[in-house]
C-alpha positions in Angstrom: -12.8 22.0 16.0 -15.2 18.9 16.5 -16.5 16.7 14.5 -20.1 17.6 15.4 -19.1 21.5 14.8 -18.0 20.7 11.2 -20.9 22.7 9.3 -22.8 20.2 6.4 -20.1 17.8 6.4 -20.7 14.5 4.1 -20.7 10.8 5.1 -17.8 10.8 2.8 -15.5 13.2 4.6 -16.8 12.4 7.7 -15.8 8.4 6.9 -12.5 10.2 5.7 -11.6 12.4 8.5 -12.5 9.4 10.7 -9.4 6.6 8.8 -7.2 10.1 8.9 -7.4 9.4 12.8 -7.2 5.9 12.9 -4.5 5.8 10.7 -2.5 8.6 13.1 -3.1 6.8 16.0 -2.3 3.4 14.1 1.5 4.7 13.9 1.5 6.0 16.8 0.9 2.8 18.6 3.8 1.1 16.4 6.1 4.3 17.9 5.8 4.1 21.0 8.1 2.9 23.1 7.8 1.9 26.5 10.8 3.3 29.1 12.9 0.6 30.1 12.1 -1.1 33.3 14.8 0.4 35.7 15.7 -2.7 38.2 15.1 -1.9 42.0 17.4 -2.4 45.3 16.8 -6.3 45.4 15.8 -5.6 48.7 11.8 -6.4 48.0 9.3 -5.9 45.2 10.4 -4.0 42.6 7.7 -1.0 42.7 9.3 0.4 39.4 7.9 -1.5 37.1 6.1 0.5 34.5 2.2 -0.4 35.1 1.8 -1.7 31.0 4.5 -4.7 31.3 2.1 -6.1 34.0 -1.4 -5.5 32.8 -2.9 -7.3 29.9 -5.2 -4.4 28.4 -2.2 -1.8 28.1 -0.5 -3.9 25.8 0.6 -2.7 22.6 -1.4 -5.6 20.5 -4.8 -5.0 22.6 -4.3 -1.2 22.3 -4.5 -1.3 18.3 -7.0 -3.9 18.9 -9.4 -1.1 20.4 -8.5 1.6 18.1 -9.7 -0.9 14.8 -12.3 -1.7 16.8 -13.0 2.0 18.3 -12.9 3.4 14.6 -15.0 1.0 13.4 -18.3 1.7 16.0 -17.5 5.3 15.3 -18.6 5.1 11.4 -21.1 1.8 12.9 -19.6 -0.5 11.2 -20.4 -4.6 13.6 -17.6 -6.4 14.1 -17.1 -9.5 10.5 -15.5 -11.9 12.7 -16.8 -14.4 14.3 -20.2 -14.5 13.3 -21.9 -17.3 14.4 -23.0 -20.1 11.8 -26.3 -22.5 12.6 -24.6 -25.6 10.3 -22.8 -26.8 7.6 -21.2 -23.9 5.8 -20.8 -24.3 2.0 -22.2 -22.5 -0.7 -24.3 -21.4 1.9 -25.2 -21.1 5.6 -27.4 -19.9 8.0 -26.6 -17.6 10.2 -29.1 -15.8 13.4 -32.4 -17.7 11.3 -31.6 -16.2 7.9 -29.9 -18.1 4.8 -26.7 -16.1 3.4 -25.0 -16.8 -0.3 -21.1 -18.0 1.6 -18.2 -17.3 -0.1 -16.2 -17.5 3.2 -15.5 -20.6 3.8 -12.4 -23.4 2.3 -14.8 -26.0 1.7 -14.0 -25.7 -2.3 -15.5 -29.8 -3.1 -18.6 -29.3 -1.4 -17.1 -32.1 0.9 -17.6 -31.1 4.7 -21.4 -32.0 5.1 -20.7 -34.8 2.6 -23.3 -37.3 3.9 -20.2 -39.8 2.5 -17.7 -38.4 4.7 -20.4 -37.4 7.7 -21.1 -41.5 8.0 -17.5 -42.4 7.8 -16.5 -40.1 10.7 -19.9 -41.2 12.8 -18.5 -45.0 12.4 -14.8 -44.4 13.3 -16.1 -42.6 16.7 -18.7 -45.8 17.4 -15.2 -48.2 17.1 -12.3 -46.1 18.1 -14.2 -42.8 20.4 -13.5 -38.9 19.9 -10.5 -39.4 21.1 -7.1 -42.1 20.3 -6.5 -40.2 24.0 -2.5 -40.4 23.4 0.3 -39.5 21.6 0.9 -41.6 18.9 3.8 -43.2 19.5 3.1 -43.8 22.8 -0.3 -45.3 22.7 -2.3 -43.3 20.1 -1.5 -45.4 16.8 -4.9 -46.3 14.8 -5.4 -48.0 11.7 -7.4 -44.8 10.5 -4.3 -43.2 11.1 -1.5 -45.1 8.5 -4.5 -45.5 6.3 -5.2 -42.2 5.9 -0.9 -41.1 5.6 -0.3 -44.4 2.8 -3.8 -42.4 1.1 -1.9 -39.0 0.9 1.1 -40.8 -0.3 -0.3 -42.5 -3.1 -1.9 -39.1 -4.2 1.8 -38.0 -4.1 3.7 -40.1 -5.4 5.4 -40.4 -2.1 7.5 -42.8 -0.4 5.6 -41.7 3.1 3.3 -39.2 4.4 2.8 -37.8 8.2 -0.8 -35.8 9.4 -0.7 -33.2 12.2 -3.5 -32.4 13.8 -3.1 -28.9 13.1 -2.1 -27.5 9.8 -1.0 -24.2 11.3 1.3 -26.5 13.7 2.3 -29.0 10.9 4.6 -25.8 9.2 6.1 -24.3 12.3 6.8 -27.5 13.9 8.8 -29.4 10.2 10.3 -26.3 9.6 11.3 -25.0 13.3 12.9 -29.1 13.7 14.4 -29.5 10.4 16.1 -26.8 10.4 18.9 -24.7 12.9 21.2 -21.7 13.3 23.5 -22.9 10.1 20.9 -22.9 8.1 19.4 -20.4 6.0 15.3 -19.7 5.2 14.2 -18.4 2.0 10.2 -17.7 1.4 8.2 -15.8 -0.9 7.2 -12.4 1.1 3.7 -13.3 1.2 4.2 -17.1 2.5 1.7 -17.8 5.4 2.8 -17.0 9.4 2.7 -21.1 9.6 5.7 -21.0 8.1 7.3 -17.6 9.5 6.9 -19.1 13.2 8.9 -22.3 12.3 12.0 -20.2 10.4 11.2 -18.0 13.8 11.6 -21.6 16.3 14.4 -22.9 14.0 16.6 -20.2 14.3 18.1 -20.3 11.0 18.8 -17.0 8.6 15.5 -15.8 7.1 15.3 -14.0 3.6 12.3 -13.3 1.6 12.1 -12.7 -2.0 9.9 -10.6 -4.3 6.3 -12.8 -4.7 6.6 -15.2 -7.0 10.2 -13.6 -8.2 12.3 -16.7 -8.6 14.6 -14.8 -10.8 15.2 -12.7 -7.4 15.0 -15.9 -5.9 18.0 -17.1 -8.0 20.5 -14.0 -7.5 19.9 -14.6 -3.5 20.7 -18.1 -3.7 24.1 -16.9 -6.2 25.1 -14.5 -3.3 24.3 -16.4 0.2 24.3 -20.5 -0.3 27.5 -21.1 0.5 27.6 -19.5 4.4 25.5 -22.1 4.9 25.1 -26.0 6.0 21.2 -26.9 4.8 19.1 -23.8 2.6 15.1 -24.2 2.5 12.5 -22.3 -0.1 9.3 -22.3 0.5 7.0 -21.1 -1.3 2.8 -21.8 -1.7 1.0 -23.9 -3.9 -1.9 -21.1 -3.9 -1.5 -18.1 -2.1 -4.4 -17.7 0.7 -4.4 -14.0 0.3 -4.3 -13.5 -3.6 -5.4 -16.5 -5.0 -1.9 -16.8 -7.9 0.0 -19.6 -8.1 4.4 -19.6 -8.8 6.1 -20.9 -11.9 6.6 -24.4 -9.8 9.3 -26.0 -12.3 11.5 -22.1 -11.8 12.0 -23.6 -8.6 12.6 -26.7 -9.0 15.2 -25.8 -11.6 16.7 -23.5 -8.9 16.9 -25.6 -6.0 18.5 -28.1 -7.9 21.1 -25.9 -9.4 21.6 -24.4 -4.9 21.5 -28.2 -3.6 18.8 -26.8 -1.6 15.2 -27.8 -0.5 12.1 -27.2 -1.7 8.9 -27.1 0.1 5.6 -26.2 -0.9 2.3 -25.0 1.5 -0.1 -27.1 -0.4 -3.3 -25.7 1.5 -5.3 -23.9 -1.6 -3.9 -25.8 -4.2 -4.3 -30.0 -2.9 -8.2 -30.8 -4.0 -8.0 -27.4 -6.6 -5.2 -27.4 -9.7 -4.9 -30.4 -12.0 -7.1 -32.0 -13.5 -8.0 -34.8 -11.1 -7.6 -32.2 -8.3 -3.7 -33.0 -7.4 -2.5 -30.1 -6.7 0.5 -28.0 -8.5 3.1 -30.7 -9.0 -0.4 -31.9 -11.5 -0.9 -29.0 -12.4 3.0 -28.7 -13.6 3.3 -32.1 -14.4 5.9 -32.8 -12.1 7.5 -35.8 -10.1 6.8 -35.9 -6.7 10.4 -35.9 -5.9 10.7 -32.8 -8.0 10.0 -31.2 -4.9 11.4 -32.2 -1.2 8.2 -31.1 1.4 4.6 -31.6 0.1 2.6 -30.1 3.0 -1.2 -30.0 3.0 -3.8 -29.0 5.6 -7.2 -31.5 5.8 -9.4 -29.3 6.6 -10.6 -27.0 2.9 -10.6 -29.6 0.4 -10.5 -33.0 2.5 -13.2 -31.5 5.1 -11.2 -32.3 8.2 -8.5 -30.5 9.9 -4.9 -31.3 10.6 -2.4 -31.1 8.1 0.2 -33.4 6.7 3.9 -34.0 5.0 4.6 -35.8 1.8 8.2 -37.2 0.6 10.4 -39.4 0.9 10.4 -42.4 3.5 13.8 -40.3 6.3 11.6 -37.2 6.2 8.9 -39.3 7.6 10.6 -41.0 9.6 12.2 -38.4 11.4 9.1 -36.4 12.1 7.5 -39.3 13.0 10.3 -39.8 16.2 11.6 -36.6 16.8 9.1 -33.4 15.3 8.0 -31.6 18.5 4.3 -30.9 17.2 3.9 -34.9 16.3 5.8 -36.3 19.1 4.6 -34.6 21.9 0.5 -34.2 20.6 -2.2 -36.0 20.7 -3.1 -38.1 18.1 -5.4 -37.2 15.4 -9.1 -37.9 16.8 -10.7 -40.9 14.6 -14.0 -39.2 13.0 -11.2 -36.6 11.9 -9.1 -39.1 10.1 -11.8 -41.2 9.0 -13.7 -38.1 7.7 -10.5 -36.8 5.6 -9.8 -39.8 3.9 -13.1 -40.5 2.4 -13.3 -36.7 1.3 -9.9 -37.9 -0.4 -11.6 -41.4 -2.2 -14.6 -39.2 -3.6 -11.8 -36.8 -4.8 -10.4 -39.4 -6.8 -13.9 -41.0 -7.3 -15.4 -37.5 -8.8 -12.8 -35.6 -10.8 -15.7 -33.1 -11.8 -16.0 -31.8 -8.9 -12.8 -30.1 -9.6 -13.5 -28.9 -13.2 -17.1 -27.3 -11.9 -14.5 -25.4 -8.6 -12.3 -24.4 -11.9 -15.4 -22.9 -14.3 -17.2 -20.7 -11.4 -13.5 -19.5 -10.9 -13.2 -18.4 -13.6 -16.7 -16.7 -14.6 -16.3 -15.2 -11.2 -13.1 -14.1 -12.2 -14.3 -12.7 -16.1 -17.1 -11.1 -14.8 -15.0 -9.3 -12.1 -12.7 -7.9 -13.9 -15.5 -6.5 -16.6 -16.8 -4.9 -13.8 -13.7 -3.1 -13.2 -13.6 -5.1 -9.8 -10.0 -4.9 -8.3 -8.8 -8.8 -8.4 -5.1 -8.0 -7.8 -3.1 -11.3 -9.3 -5.4 -13.8 -8.5 -6.4 -17.1 -11.2 -9.8 -17.3 -10.5 -9.1 -21.3 -9.1 -10.5 -21.3 -5.6 -9.2 -18.2 -4.3 -10.3 -14.3 -5.9 -10.1 -11.5 -3.3 -11.7 -7.8 -3.9 -9.4 -5.3 -2.7 -11.3 -2.0 -2.3 -8.3 0.3 -0.3 -8.5 0.4 3.4 -9.6 -1.6 6.4 -12.7 0.8 6.6 -13.7 0.5 3.6 -13.5 -3.0 3.4 -15.2 -4.3 6.5 -18.0 -0.9 5.0 -18.1 -3.3 1.6 -18.8 -7.1 4.0 -21.1 -5.6 6.3 -23.3 -3.7 3.0 -23.1 -7.0 1.1 -23.8 -9.2 4.4 -27.6 -7.0 4.8 -28.4 -8.2 1.4 -27.9 -11.6 2.9 -23.9 -12.3 1.0 -21.5 -13.3 3.4 -17.9 -12.6 2.7 -14.6 -11.6 4.8 -12.7 -8.9 5.0 -9.2 -9.0 5.1 -7.7 -6.3 6.5 -4.6 -4.9 8.5 -2.2 -6.0 9.6 -2.7 -9.6 7.1 -2.2 -7.5 4.4 -1.0 -4.2 4.1 -3.3 -1.1 5.4 -4.2 0.2 1.2 -4.4 -3.5 0.0 -8.1 -4.6 2.0 -9.7 -7.0 0.4 -13.1 -8.7 0.5 -12.2 -12.4 -0.6 -14.1 -14.9 -1.6 -13.7 -18.6 -1.6 -15.2 -20.8 -4.8 -16.9 -24.1 -4.2 -18.4 -26.4 -6.7 -21.5 -25.8 -5.2 -21.5 -22.1 -6.2 -24.5 -21.9 -9.3 -23.2 -20.2 -12.7 -25.8 -18.1 -10.8 -24.9 -17.1 -7.5 -21.8 -16.4 -9.1 -23.5 -13.7 -11.1 -25.4 -12.1 -8.3 -22.5 -11.8 -5.9 -20.5 -9.9 -9.2 -23.6 -7.7 -9.0 -24.2 -6.8 -5.8 -21.2 -6.2 -5.1 -20.6 -3.9 -7.7 -23.8 -2.1 -7.1 -22.7 -1.4 -3.4 -19.3 0.1 -4.5 -21.2 2.6 -6.6 -23.5 3.4 -4.0 
């Protein structure tokens, strides 16, 4: 029986039927295995290669994408992605000529668009141009690069630091270069894709441990450590999908006892955790040397683009001369380096921005939980999810909030498991208490409608 012929079908039942159909199609798509191509006679072009191996529109990844978008279209949900922001995105943004209360940007301390940060970037353009036009070892080195690296190293209390042009590439090339087939990498099951790609590139044995479960990691190392040369443990400072953080002192103890390296990805925790915003190290009162590889991004707190590694001098020198993602890449653009350097300076001068951010996050978490909204494991600092279930439910809620003047992006499968699809709220120090209360009240009203 077709949907059109179902008498008296409710909108809720219709959505459920479409969602079930979508899930069945996704399962079939995942289960489909293409028949292997057979070899030709060798006398000419191979005419027996299946067509799906020669067309991008038949690629299984694209087919899954089409299933998702077609399912959303049947429910009248427009794509929530690639919205065109018409200016600086902070606590508020402008899309399609309308102002929105914005919870979808990483501008945690409001430094992207800050007059001093913009002025620093403009001055760098006037002096150095928009590109250094070469890799740094060749002829792309500029004073700004060294000043930024020195400032990052000083903030961490580390011997040195290196900056890359991409945050994602920072993890990929650092992990991929430093470790190899005789090594073992253990990572939190919710680690970022960039770390996973680095693991794959390295060729190391890769094992995941349950989220934030240091005891399981300890047990795994007790069984596995002696079988490998180098061992790396990778965790995040704040997990970008869930807003929680690890008990880092426990991981430090484990890495010491098992003679492993420890890497902490501070993409979402630097500038956010600790009284001065110096990250999870400051939050727990750890020494810089307690962690072997400090990683972070410049695109969030530091209002730029790219990533960094901080640690001992040997680590940084090694990466500068041999890591492919640095050695074979153009150096960081001068205005980006200058913007990040000035943002870091403001972080040091104005710690009240960090305090305000934490207050706004704590208020959002308190109100959301009181309203019965599932915020998962969030610590309520910078990232707070609102878990609503299916991808279609999350996309629909995001669309309804957008209609009511609030921009918050849904996180859908496969970025998270299908039953844990969510809206992800990013806090900024520029959100007011009234903004936070309005956001929670509006979301609760839409969930009840």
